[in-house]
C-alpha positions in Angstrom: 65.3 36.9 -167.7 65.2 36.9 -164.0 62.9 35.2 -161.7 62.1 35.3 -157.9 59.9 33.0 -156.1 58.5 34.0 -152.5 56.9 31.4 -150.3 54.0 32.1 -148.1 52.6 29.6 -145.6 48.9 29.6 -144.2 46.3 27.1 -143.2 42.8 26.7 -144.5 39.7 24.4 -144.4 37.5 23.5 -147.3 35.3 20.9 -148.9 34.3 20.2 -152.5 30.6 20.0 -153.5 29.4 17.6 -156.1 32.4 15.5 -155.7 32.4 12.0 -154.6 36.0 11.7 -153.1 37.2 12.2 -149.6 37.5 16.0 -150.3 33.7 16.2 -150.1 34.2 16.2 -146.4 35.3 19.3 -144.5 39.1 19.1 -143.8 42.1 21.3 -143.7 45.6 22.0 -145.2 48.9 23.6 -144.3 49.3 25.3 -147.6 52.3 26.8 -149.1 52.0 29.5 -151.9 54.7 30.1 -154.2 54.6 33.6 -155.8 56.7 33.9 -159.1 57.7 37.2 -160.5 59.9 37.5 -163.5 61.6 40.6 -165.0 63.9 41.2 -167.9 65.7 43.9 -165.9 66.6 44.6 -162.2 65.8 47.6 -160.4 68.3 50.1 -159.2 69.1 48.0 -156.1 69.5 44.8 -158.4 66.3 43.0 -157.5 63.3 41.9 -159.4 61.2 42.7 -156.4 62.0 42.8 -152.8 60.9 39.4 -151.3 59.5 41.4 -148.2 57.4 43.6 -150.3 55.8 40.4 -151.9 55.1 38.8 -148.6 53.6 42.2 -147.4 51.5 42.7 -150.0 49.9 39.1 -150.7 50.6 38.0 -147.1 48.3 40.7 -145.6 45.5 39.5 -147.9 46.1 35.9 -147.0 46.3 36.8 -143.2 43.2 39.0 -143.2 40.9 37.0 -145.6 41.7 33.3 -145.8 44.3 32.1 -143.3 42.7 29.8 -140.7 39.3 30.0 -142.4 37.1 27.7 -144.2 36.8 28.3 -148.0 33.5 27.2 -149.2 31.5 27.4 -152.6 28.6 30.0 -152.4 26.0 27.4 -152.4 27.5 25.1 -149.7 25.3 24.7 -146.7 28.1 25.0 -144.3 28.3 28.6 -145.3 25.1 29.6 -143.4 25.8 27.1 -140.5 29.3 28.3 -139.8 28.3 32.1 -140.1 25.5 31.2 -137.8 28.0 29.8 -135.3 30.2 33.0 -135.5 32.9 31.6 -137.8 34.4 33.6 -140.5 34.1 32.0 -144.0 35.6 33.0 -147.3 32.9 32.3 -150.0 34.1 31.5 -153.4 31.9 31.2 -156.7 33.5 28.0 -157.7 34.7 25.0 -155.7 37.6 25.8 -153.4 40.0 23.4 -155.2 43.7 24.0 -155.2 43.6 25.1 -158.8 40.8 27.8 -157.9 42.5 28.9 -155.0 45.7 29.4 -157.1 43.7 31.6 -159.5 42.1 33.7 -156.7 45.6 34.4 -155.2 47.2 35.1 -158.6 44.4 37.6 -159.4 44.5 39.2 -156.1 48.4 39.7 -156.4 47.9 41.4 -159.7 45.1 43.5 -158.2 47.5 44.6 -155.4 50.0 45.6 -157.8 52.4 42.6 -157.9 53.6 41.6 -161.3 53.0 38.0 -160.8 54.0 35.8 -163.6 52.8 32.5 -162.0 51.4 31.3 -158.6 51.7 27.8 -157.3 49.5 26.4 -154.3 50.9 23.4 -152.5 48.0 22.0 -150.5 50.4 19.4 -149.0 54.0 18.4 -149.9 52.8 16.2 -152.6 50.1 18.0 -154.4 50.5 21.3 -156.2 48.3 23.4 -158.5 49.7 26.4 -160.8 47.9 29.3 -162.2 49.5 31.5 -164.9 47.9 33.5 -167.5 47.8 32.3 -171.2 50.9 33.7 -173.0 50.3 36.5 -175.7 49.5 34.9 -179.0 52.9 35.7 -180.4 54.5 33.8 -177.6 52.1 30.8 -177.9 53.0 30.3 -181.6 56.4 31.4 -182.5 55.9 30.3 -186.2 53.7 32.7 -188.1 52.4 32.6 -191.8 52.3 36.3 -192.0 
């Protein structure tokens, strides 16, 4: 099995609703995304996927939609306030936790045609959340009674 990982950096702000810690206040992160793609075979050039293609595809979404923007839950009162002030806001159904942002970017990468196997979001050098889909049942339980 071959595996590549492409890192993409961006900045974002957020706050967490219904949370009592310091992340309940608006703050920002210099994030690093690690996009992982696995393959049993290499293409004709000898690659799993061109690193530049990975950055071009997912990086475009990141640049256009979430880089240097506030990521807020739909019911956050800051959504209306910031939009009223002319700020661009990326609205999420769930709290913009590292876990939910990782899932969002994973799903977006898949929608854009990248065969992503996992996506890690480092919100700082010491804290990372990873999203990967559940393995098929036969991989999850290699011992079968059938």
